[in-house]
TORTI-463721 format. One line per 5 residues: number of its first residue (from 1); their letters; for each residue x, y, z of N, C-alpha, C, O. Coordinates in steps of 0.2 Angstrom, whole numbers. Each point is the difference from the previous one (the first is absolute). Example, Ala and Ser with C-alpha at 12.3 -4.5 7.8 and 13.67 -1.06 7.14 Angstrom:
BEGIN
1 = as = 66/-28/39/-4/6/0/4/6/0/5/-1/3  -7/6/-7/4/6/1/-4/5/3/3/6/1 .
//
This chain:
BEGIN
1 = xxxxx = 4/-6/0/-4/6/0/4/6/0/6/0/3  -8/5/-7/4/7/0/-5/5/3/-6/0/-1  10/5/4/-4/6/3/0/5/-5/6/2/-3  -11/2/1/0/5/-4/2/7/3/-3/3/4  9/-2/-7/3/6/3/1/0/8/2/-5/2 .
6 = xxxxx = -4/10/1/0/1/7/-7/-1/3/-1/2/6  -4/-5/-10/-7/0/2/-2/-5/5/-4/1/4  8/-7/-4/-2/-5/4/-5/-5/-4/-1/-6/3  -1/8/-9/-5/-4/-4/5/-6/-3/5/2/-3  -7/-8/4/4/-6/-3/-4/-3/-5/-6/-1/0 .
11 = xxxxx = 10/-1/-5/-2/-3/-6/4/-6/-2/6/0/2  -9/-5/-5/4/-6/-2/3/2/-7/-1/4/-3  6/-9/1/4/1/-6/-4/0/-6/2/3/-5  -8/-7/5/-4/0/-5/-7/2/1/-3/-2/6  0/6/-10/-7/3/2/-4/-2/-6/2/-1/-6 .
16 = xxxxx = -9/2/7/-5/-1/-5/-2/7/-3/-3/4/4  4/-3/-10/-3/6/-3/-7/-1/-3/-1/-5/-4  -4/8/7/-7/-2/-1/-3/4/-6/-6/0/-1  10/3/-4/-3/3/-5/-4/-5/-5/-5/2/-2  8/-8/2/-3/-4/-5/-7/-3/2/-4/-1/-4 .
21 = xxxxx = 3/0/11/-6/-2/2/-6/6/0/-5/-1/2  8/7/-4/-5/5/-2/-2/0/-7/-2/5/-3  3/-11/0/-2/-1/-7/4/4/-5/-2/3/-5  9/-4/6/4/3/-4/0/-3/-7/1/-6/0  -3/9/-5/0/-2/-7/-6/-5/-1/-4/2/-5 .
26 = xxxxx = 3/-7/9/-6/-4/-1/-3/-2/7/3/1/5  -9/-3/-5/-4/-2/6/3/-6/3/2/-5/-2  -2/6/9/2/-5/5/-6/-2/4/-2/5/4  -1/-11/-4/-6/-1/4/2/1/8/6/-1/2  -11/2/1/0/2/8/4/-6/3/5/1/4 .
31 = xxxxx = -7/-7/-5/3/-6/4/7/-1/-2/4/-1/4  -2/3/-10/7/-1/-3/4/5/4/6/-1/2  -9/7/-2/4/6/4/1/-2/7/6/1/3  -11/-4/0/0/-2/7/6/-5/1/4/0/5  -5/-5/-9/5/-6/0/7/3/-1/5/-3/3 .
36 = xxxxx = -4/8/-7/7/2/-1/3/3/6/6/-1/2  -10/5/2/2/3/6/1/-5/5/5/0/4  -9/-5/-3/0/-6/5/7/-4/-2/3/-2/5  -2/1/-11/6/-4/-2/6/4/2/5/-3/2  -5/9/-4/6/5/2/1/-1/8/6/-1/2 .
41 = xxxxx = -11/1/2/1/-1/7/3/-6/2/5/-1/4  -8/-5/-8/3/-6/2/7/-1/-2/4/-4/2  -2/8/-7/7/0/-2/5/4/4/6/1/-1  -9/2/6/4/4/5/1/7/-2/3/4/4  -7/-1/-9/0/7/-1/-4/4/5/-6/-2/2 .
46 = xxxxx = 9/7/0/-3/4/6/0/8/-2/-1/4/4  2/-3/-10/0/7/-2/-5/1/-6/1/-4/-5  -6/8/5/-5/1/-6/0/7/-2/-1/4/5  1/-3/-11/-1/7/-3/-5/1/-4/-2/-4/-5  -2/9/5/-6/2/-4/0/7/-1/4/4/2 .
51 = xxxxx = -10/-1/-5/-1/7/-1/-7/1/-3/-3/-5/-3  0/11/4/-7/1/-3/0/-1/-7/-5/-2/-3  11/4/0/0/0/-8/-1/-7/-2/-2/0/-6  4/-5/9/-1/-7/-2/-7/-2/-1/-3/-3/5  0/3/-10/-7/-2/-1/-5/4/3/-5/-2/2 .
56 = xxxxx = 7/9/-1/-5/5/3/-2/-3/6/-6/0/2  11/-2/3/-2/-2/6/-1/-8/1/0/-2/6  -1/-1/-12/-1/-8/1/6/-3/3/-2/-5/4  8/6/-5/5/-3/3/0/1/7/1/-5/4  -2/11/-1/0/1/7/-6/-4/3/1/-3/6 .
61 = xxxxx = -7/3/-9/-5/-4/3/1/-7/0/-1/-4/6  4/1/-11/2/-7/0/5/-2/5/0/-5/4  5/9/-4/6/-1/5/-2/0/7/1/-4/4  -5/10/-2/-3/0/6/-4/-6/3/1/-2/5  -5/0/-10/-5/-5/2/4/-7/1/-1/-3/5 .
66 = xxxxx = 6/2/-9/4/-6/1/5/0/6/1/-5/4  1/11/-2/5/1/6/-4/0/6/3/-1/6  -9/2/-6/-4/0/6/0/-7/4/-2/0/6  4/-5/-9/1/-6/3/6/-1/4/0/-5/4  4/10/-4/7/-1/4/1/6/5/-4/5/0 .
71 = xxxxx = 8/-7/4/2/5/6/3/6/-3/5/0/-4  -8/6/5/2/6/-3/7/2/2/3/4/-4  0/-6/9/6/2/2/6/-5/-3/6/1/1  -9/-6/-5/5/-5/-3/2/2/-7/4/-4/-3  -6/10/0/1/1/-7/1/8/0/-3/4/4 .
76 = xxxxx = 6/-2/-10/0/7/-1/-3/1/-7/0/-4/-4  -4/10/4/-4/2/-6/1/7/-2/1/4/4  0/-3/-10/1/7/-3/-5/1/-5/-2/-4/-4  0/11/4/-4/2/-5/2/7/-2/6/2/2  -9/2/-7/3/6/-3/-6/5/0/-6/-1/0 .
81 = xxxxx = 9/7/-1/-4/6/0/2/5/-6/6/-1/-2  -10/5/0/1/4/-6/-5/0/-5/-1/4/-4  -2/-10/3/-6/-1/-4/-6/-1/4/-1/-5/3  -3/10/-2/-7/0/4/-5/-3/-5/-1/2/-6  -3/-7/9/-6/-2/-4/-6/3/1/-2/1/6 .
86 = xxxxx = -1/1/-12/-7/3/1/-5/-4/-5/2/-3/-4  -8/4/6/-5/-4/-4/1/2/-8/1/5/-2  -1/-11/-2/0/1/-7/-6/-1/-4/-5/-1/3  5/1/-9/-6/-1/-4/-3/-7/0/-6/-1/0  10/-4/1/-3/-7/1/-3/-3/-6/-3/-5/0 .
91 = xxxxx = 5/8/-6/-3/-3/-6/5/-3/-5/-1/-1/-6  7/0/9/6/-2/-5/4/-4/5/-2/-3/5  9/3/-8/5/-4/4/6/4/1/0/6/-2  5/-9/6/6/4/2/6/-3/-4/6/1/2  -7/-4/-8/5/-3/-3/5/5/-3/6/-1/-1 .
96 = xxxxx = -8/7/0/5/5/-2/5/2/5/6/2/-2  -7/-4/8/5/1/6/3/-7/1/4/-1/5  -6/-4/-8/3/-7/1/-4/-5/4/3/-5/1  -9/7/1/-4/-5/5/-6/-2/-3/-4/5/-3  2/-11/3/-6/-3/-3/-6/1/6/-2/-5/2 .
101 = xxxxx = 0/11/-1/-5/1/5/-5/5/-3/2/4/-4  -8/-3/7/-4/5/-2/2/7/2/3/0/5  -4/5/-9/2/7/2/-5/3/5/-2/6/-1  1/-9/6/-5/2/6/4/6/4/-4/3/3  10/-3/-4/4/6/3/4/3/-5/2/-3/-5 .
106 = xxxxx = 1/9/7/5/3/-4/5/3/4/-1/1/6  7/-1/-8/6/2/3/1/8/0/-1/3/-5  2/0/11/2/7/0/7/1/3/1/-2/6  3/5/-10/7/1/3/-1/5/6/-3/5/-1  6/-7/7/-1/5/6/5/-2/5/0/-5/4 .
111 = xxxxx = 6/9/-4/5/-1/5/-1/6/6/5/1/3  -10/2/-3/-2/5/6/0/-4/6/-1/-6/1  2/10/5/-1/-3/6/-6/-3/2/-1/-6/2  -5/9/-4/-6/-2/0/-2/-6/-4/-3/-5/2  6/5/-8/-1/-6/-5/4/-6/3/-3/-5/-1 .
116 = xxxxx = 9/6/4/3/-6/3/-4/-3/5/-1/-6/0  -2/10/5/-3/-3/5/-7/-3/-2/-2/-6/2  -1/9/-7/-6/-3/-3/1/-6/-3/-4/-5/0  9/5/-4/2/-6/-4/2/-6/5/-3/-6/-1  7/7/6/1/-5/5/-6/-3/3/0/-6/1 .
121 = xxxxx = -4/11/2/-6/-2/3/-4/-5/-4/-3/-5/2  2/7/-9/-4/-4/-4/3/-7/-1/-3/-5/-1  10/5/0/4/-6/0/-1/-5/6/-2/-6/-1  2/9/7/-1/-4/6/-7/-3/0/-1/-6/2  -4/10/-5/-7/-3/0/0/-6/-5/-4/-5/1 .
126 = xxxxx = 7/6/-7/0/-5/-5/3/-7/3/-2/-5/-1  8/7/4/4/-6/3/-4/-3/6/2/-6/1  -6/9/2/-3/-2/6/5/-1/6/-1/-4/5  6/9/-5/5/0/5/0/7/4/-3/5/-3  6/-5/9/0/6/4/7/3/-1/1/6/2 .
131 = xxxxx = 4/-9/-6/6/3/-1/4/-3/-6/-2/-6/-1  6/9/-2/5/-3/-5/7/2/3/1/5/4  4/-9/-6/7/1/3/4/5/-4/4/4/3  -5/-3/-10/4/4/-4/-5/3/-5/-5/-3/-3  6/10/2/-4/4/-5/5/3/-5/5/3/2 .
136 = xxxxx = -6/-4/-8/5/3/-5/-4/5/-4/-6/-1/-2  10/7/0/-3/4/-5/1/-3/-7/5/-3/-1  -11/2/-2/0/-4/-6/1/4/-7/-4/4/-1  9/-5/-2/2/3/-7/-1/7/0/-4/3/-4  7/1/8/0/7/0/4/4/-5/1/6/0 .
141 = xxxxx = 0/-10/-6/5/3/-5/-2/7/-2/4/4/-1  -11/-3/-1/-2/6/-3/-3/5/6/-3/5/-2  4/-7/8/-3/4/6/6/1/5/-2/0/6  8/1/-8/5/1/5/-1/5/5/1/-1/6  -3/7/-8/-1/6/4/-5/-2/6/2/1/6 .
146 = xxxxx = -7/-3/-8/-5/-2/5/2/-6/4/-1/0/6  4/-5/-9/2/-6/4/5/2/5/0/-3/6  5/7/-7/5/2/4/-2/5/6/2/-1/6  -6/5/-8/-2/6/4/-6/-1/4/-2/3/5  -3/-8/-7/-6/-1/3/-1/-8/2/-1/-2/6 .
151 = xxxxx = 3/-2/-11/-1/-7/1/5/-3/5/-2/-4/5  8/5/-6/5/-2/5/-1/2/7/0/-4/5  -1/11/-4/-1/2/7/-6/-3/3/0/-2/6  -5/0/-10/-6/-3/3/1/-7/2/-2/-2/5  6/-2/-9/2/-6/2/5/0/6/-1/-4/5 .
156 = xxxxx = 5/9/-4/5/0/6/-5/2/6/2/-3/5  -7/6/-6/-4/2/6/-4/-7/2/-1/-1/6  -2/-3/-11/-3/-6/1/5/-5/4/-2/-3/5  8/3/-7/5/-4/3/1/2/7/1/-4/5  0/11/-4/1/2/7/-6/-1/5/1/-1/6 .
161 = xxxxx = -7/1/-9/-6/-2/4/-1/-7/1/-4/-2/4  8/-2/-7/0/-7/1/-6/-4/-4/-1/-5/1  -1/9/-6/-6/-3/-4/3/-5/-5/-3/-5/-2  10/7/-1/3/-5/-4/7/-1/3/3/4/4  0/-10/-5/7/-1/2/5/3/-4/6/2/3 .
166 = xxxxx = -6/-3/-9/5/2/-5/-3/4/-6/-6/-1/-2  10/6/-1/-2/3/-6/5/0/-5/6/-1/1  -9/2/-7/5/0/-6/-3/3/-6/-5/3/0  8/-5/-6/-2/1/-6/1/-5/-5/5/-4/1  -10/2/-6/1/-5/-4/-1/2/-7/-5/4/-2 .
171 = xxxxx = 10/-5/-3/0/2/-6/4/-5/-5/3/-4/2  -4/6/-9/4/-4/-5/6/4/-2/3/-2/-5  -1/7/8/6/4/-1/5/0/6/-3/-1/5  9/3/-6/5/0/5/1/8/2/2/1/6  -2/3/-10/2/7/1/-4/3/6/3/3/5 .
176 = xxxxx = -10/-3/-6/-3/3/6/0/-4/6/0/3/6  0/-10/-6/1/-4/6/6/2/3/1/0/6  5/1/-10/6/2/3/-1/7/4/3/1/5  -6/4/-8/-2/6/3/-3/-1/7/1/3/5  -6/-7/-5/-4/-2/6/5/-3/5/0/2/6 .
181 = xxxxx = 4/-6/-8/5/-3/5/5/6/3/1/0/6  1/4/-10/5/5/2/-3/6/3/3/3/5  -9/-1/-6/-3/6/2/-5/-1/5/-3/5/3  1/-11/-1/-6/-1/5/2/-5/5/6/-3/-1  -10/1/5/1/-5/5/-4/-6/-1/-3/-2/5 .
186 = xxxxx = 2/0/-11/-4/-6/-1/4/-6/2/6/0/1  -10/-5/0/3/-7/3/2/-4/-6/5/-4/1  -9/4/-6/1/-5/-6/-3/3/-6/-4/4/-1  7/-7/-5/-2/2/-6/-2/-7/-4/4/-5/1  -9/5/-5/-2/-6/-4/2/2/-7/-3/4/-3 .
191 = xxxxx = 8/-7/0/3/1/-6/-2/-6/-5/2/-5/1  -6/7/-6/-3/-5/-4/4/0/-7/0/5/-4  3/-11/2/2/-1/-6/7/3/-2/3/-1/-5  0/5/10/6/3/-1/6/-3/3/6/2/0  -7/-8/3/6/-4/2/-2/-7/-1/-3/-4/4 .
196 = xxxxx = 5/1/-10/-2/-6/-3/6/-3/-4/5/4/-1  -5/-10/-1/5/-3/-4/0/4/-7/5/-1/-4  -10/5/2/0/3/-6/1/8/1/1/3/-5  -1/-1/11/0/8/1/3/1/7/-3/-1/5  9/3/-5/4/1/6/1/8/1/4/2/4 .
201 = xxxxx = -9/2/-6/1/7/0/0/3/7/3/5/2  -6/-9/3/-1/2/7/7/0/3/1/3/5  4/-6/-8/7/0/3/3/6/-1/5/2/4  -7/2/-8/3/7/-2/-1/5/6/4/4/1  -10/-4/2/-2/5/4/-4/-3/6/2/2/6 .
206 = xxxxx = -7/-5/-7/-5/-2/6/3/-4/5/0/1/6  3/-7/-8/3/-5/5/6/3/4/0/-2/6  4/5/-9/6/3/4/-3/5/5/2/0/6  -7/4/-8/-3/5/4/-3/-3/6/0/2/6  -4/-7/-7/-4/-4/5/5/-3/5/-1/0/6 .
211 = xxxxx = 7/-3/-9/5/-3/5/2/5/4/1/-1/6  1/7/-8/3/5/3/-4/3/6/2/2/5  -9/-1/-7/-5/3/5/-3/-6/4/-4/2/5  5/-8/-6/-3/-5/4/-8/-1/-1/-4/-2/4  3/4/-11/-7/-1/-2/-1/-7/-3/4/-2/-4 .
216 = xxxxx = -9/-1/5/-2/-7/-3/-2/1/-7/-4/5/-1  5/-10/-3/-3/0/-6/-4/-7/-1/3/-5/2  -9/6/-5/-4/-6/-2/0/0/-7/-1/5/-3  2/-11/0/1/0/-7/-7/-3/-3/-2/-6/2  -1/9/-7/-6/-3/-3/2/-1/-8/6/3/-2 .
221 = xxxxx = -10/-6/-1/2/-1/-7/6/-4/-2/4/2/-4  -3/-7/9/7/-4/-1/0/-3/-7/5/-2/-3  -11/0/0/-1/-3/-6/-1/5/-6/-1/-2/-6  2/8/8/-2/6/-5/-6/-1/-4/-1/0/-6  -4/-2/10/-7/-1/-2/-2/-6/-4/-5/0/-3 .
226 = xxxxx = 10/-5/3/-1/-6/-3/5/-3/-4/1/-6/0  3/10/-3/5/-2/-4/5/-5/3/2/-5/-3  0/6/9/5/-4/3/-3/-6/4/4/-4/2  -11/4/-2/-3/-6/2/0/-5/-6/0/-6/2  -2/8/-8/-1/-4/-5/1/3/-7/-4/3/-3 .
231 = xxxxx = 11/-2/1/1/4/-6/-2/-4/-6/2/-5/-2  -7/9/-2/-3/-2/-6/-2/6/-4/-1/5/4  -1/-6/-10/-2/6/-4/-6/4/3/0/6/-1  -4/-10/4/-6/3/3/1/3/7/-5/3/2  11/-3/1/1/2/6/0/8/0/1/3/-5 .
236 = xxxxx = -2/0/11/0/7/1/6/2/4/3/-4/4  0/10/-5/6/3/3/-3/7/3/-1/4/-5  2/-3/11/-3/6/3/-7/2/-3/-1/5/-2  -3/-10/2/-7/0/-1/-2/2/-8/-5/3/-1  10/-4/-3/-1/1/-7/3/-6/-4/4/-4/3 .
241 = xxxxx = -5/4/-10/2/-6/-4/8/0/0/3/6/-1  0/-11/2/7/-1/1/3/1/-7/-2/-2/-5  8/6/5/4/1/-7/4/-7/-1/1/-4/4  1/4/-11/4/-6/-2/6/0/4/3/-6/2  0/11/-1/7/1/3/-1/-3/7/5/-4/2 .
246 = xxxxx = -10/6/2/0/-2/7/-2/-7/1/2/-4/4  -7/2/-9/-2/-7/0/7/-5/-1/0/-5/3  4/7/-8/6/-4/-1/4/0/6/3/-5/2  -2/11/1/4/0/6/-3/-5/6/4/-3/3  -10/4/-2/-4/-4/5/1/-8/-2/1/-4/5 .
251 = xxxxx = -2/2/-11/1/-7/-2/7/-2/1/2/-6/2  3/11/-3/7/-2/1/1/-1/8/4/-5/2  -7/9/2/1/-1/7/-4/-7/2/3/-3/5  -8/2/-8/-4/-7/2/4/-6/-2/1/-4/4  2/4/-10/4/-5/-2/6/-1/5/2/-6/1 .
256 = xxxxx = 1/11/1/6/0/4/-2/-3/7/4/-4/3  -9/6/0/-3/-2/6/-1/-8/0/2/-3/4  -5/1/-10/-2/-7/0/7/-4/-1/0/-6/2  5/9/-6/6/-4/-1/3/-1/7/4/-5/1  -5/9/4/3/-1/7/-5/-4/4/1/0/6 .
261 = xxxxx = -6/-2/-9/-5/-4/4/-5/4/4/-3/-3/5  2/9/-6/-4/4/3/-6/3/-4/-1/-3/-6  -2/8/8/-6/3/-4/1/7/0/3/3/4  -6/0/-10/1/8/0/-4/3/6/2/5/2  -8/-8/0/-4/3/5/4/0/7/0/5/3 .
266 = xxxxx = 4/-11/-2/4/0/6/5/5/0/2/4/5  1/-3/-11/6/5/0/-3/7/0/4/4/3  -9/-3/-6/-3/7/0/-2/2/8/2/6/2  -5/-10/2/-1/1/6/6/1/5/1/4/4  4/-9/-5/6/0/4/4/7/-1/3/2/4 .
271 = xxxxx = -3/0/-11/4/6/-1/-3/6/4/4/3/3  -11/-2/-4/-3/5/4/2/0/7/1/6/3  -1/-12/0/0/0/8/7/1/2/2/1/6  3/-2/-11/7/0/2/3/7/3/5/0/3  -8/5/-6/3/7/2/-1/1/8/-6/-1/2 .
276 = xxxxx = 11/4/1/-1/1/7/-5/5/2/-2/0/6  0/4/-10/-5/5/2/-7/-3/-1/-5/3/3  4/-9/-6/-7/-2/-2/-2/-4/6/3/-5/3  -9/7/0/-3/-4/5/-5/-5/-2/-1/-5/4  -2/6/-9/-5/-5/-3/-1/0/-7/1/5/-3 .
281 = xxxxx = -3/-10/0/-2/-1/-7/-7/-2/-1/-2/-5/3  -2/9/-7/-7/-2/-1/-1/-4/-6/3/1/-5  -7/-6/6/-2/-4/-6/-7/0/-1/-4/-1/5  2/3/-11/-7/0/-2/-3/-7/-2/4/-4/-3  -10/2/5/-2/-7/-2/-8/1/-1/-3/3/4 .
286 = xxxxx = 1/-7/-9/-8/0/-1/-3/-7/2/-6/-1/-1  10/-4/4/-2/-6/2/4/-3/6/6/2/1  -9/-7/2/4/-4/5/7/-3/-3/5/0/3  -6/-2/-9/6/-4/-3/5/5/-2/6/-1/1  -8/7/-3/5/5/-1/4/3/6/6/0/0 .
291 = xxxxx = -9/1/5/3/2/6/4/-5/3/6/1/3  -8/-8/-3/4/-5/2/6/-1/-4/6/-1/3  -6/2/-9/6/0/-4/4/5/1/6/-1/1  -8/7/0/4/6/2/4/-1/7/6/1/0  -10/-4/5/4/-2/6/5/-5/-1/6/0/3 .
296 = xxxxx = -7/-5/-7/4/-5/-1/7/2/-4/5/-1/2  -7/6/-7/6/2/-4/4/5/5/6/0/-1  -9/4/5/4/4/4/4/-4/5/6/2/2  -8/-8/0/4/-4/5/5/-4/-4/4/-4/4  -4/4/-10/5/-5/-4/7/4/-1/0/5/-3 .
301 = xxxxx = 5/-8/5/7/3/-1/2/0/-7/-2/-4/-4  5/9/2/2/1/-7/8/0/0/3/3/4  0/-8/-8/7/-1/0/4/7/-1/-1/4/-4  7/-4/8/4/6/0/3/1/-7/1/6/-2  0/-11/-1/3/0/-7/-4/4/-5/2/3/-5 .
306 = xxxxx = -9/-4/6/-5/4/-4/1/7/0/0/4/-5  1/-1/11/0/7/2/7/2/-3/0/6/-3  5/-10/4/7/2/-3/0/1/-7/3/4/-3  -7/-9/-1/0/0/-7/-4/7/-2/2/3/-5  -7/-2/8/-4/6/-1/5/7/0/-1/4/-5 .
311 = xxxxx = 5/-4/10/4/6/0/5/-1/-5/2/5/-3  1/-10/2/6/-1/-5/-3/1/-7/4/3/-4  -10/-4/2/-3/1/-6/-3/7/-1/-2/2/-6  2/2/11/-2/7/0/-8/0/1/-3/6/-1  0/-11/3/-7/0/1/-2/4/6/-6/2/2 .
316 = xxxxx = 11/-2/3/-1/4/6/6/4/1/5/-1/-2  -6/7/5/5/5/1/5/-3/5/-2/-5/4  8/7/-5/6/-3/5/-1/1/7/2/-4/4  -6/10/-2/0/1/7/-7/-2/3/-2/2/5  -2/-7/-9/-6/-2/2/1/-5/6/4/-5/-1 .
321 = xxxxx = -7/6/7/0/-5/5/-2/-7/-2/-6/0/-3  9/-5/4/-2/-7/-2/-3/-4/5/2/1/6  -7/-5/-7/-3/-4/5/5/-5/3/4/-3/-4  -5/1/10/4/-6/3/-4/-6/-3/-5/0/-3  9/-5/2/-2/-6/-3/-6/-3/4/-5/-3/-3 .
326 = xxx = 5/3/10/-5/-2/4/-5/6/1/2/5/2  -9/-6/-2/-4/5/1/0/2/7/1/-4/5  -3/10/-3/0/3/7/-6/-3/3/-1/1/6 .
//
């Protein structure tokens, strides 16, 4: 278990990212979503991440319902603020935002202090819980001014009041996350897709800053939205159609992992977890089988010779921290 910054909130090395059970891309039946969370628990996962954005609240409702079976002190849960949900037209769907749900709500960008509190209160109601452990400012890319001057102070106040244990920001870029690490007193950042076998851009700024400041990093998008889980022409990379160049690179990584008796999935997860600033790696899953596989892959050692060949071939930067052969 790792502690997030100086907050005292503890998370396991592997977490469940619950965007997928919010009907990401395609519908997930209620029982299947429930079984996914239950299996994650059976596999020893004790950190769960969600957001109002995921399925217009569906992910939060499903996650909260499944977790009510367990001791609240036995796990950590994070959600996000910045997209407030308001009643929507209800006559269409939300596929334009990536979720196969009715558009009964619409998202409103709101990083104001009032918006932060209102969004968190609504999340707690959907979750059916009296508290969450971590709250992230969610994708404030185009709202930096309000996020830094209103949203962050609001989270800091909630933390000081004991309403939440840890605060942070979650994004798909490193520059603004690095600014949060250097200029604020957040506990943790959630970095999606920028520290993977295909993209080590977080090594340039975010990860060194987090190490220096003692800020924890949670890694999302370890598979770059699917490509590193199953590289094929129909795969997605960062939620878009994969390019021929990246597909070829992913297939090369897969072949290399298999040559060493491992799998690309195991290597992708082990790589993310190896950096000393990383507290947890999130895996998204839409079924019990997927999360059981994720846990198994995470626990599978990857031969040291595989990592050395990646370095020698230029597929990894020379200064990239390499995993130990035995999993932590």
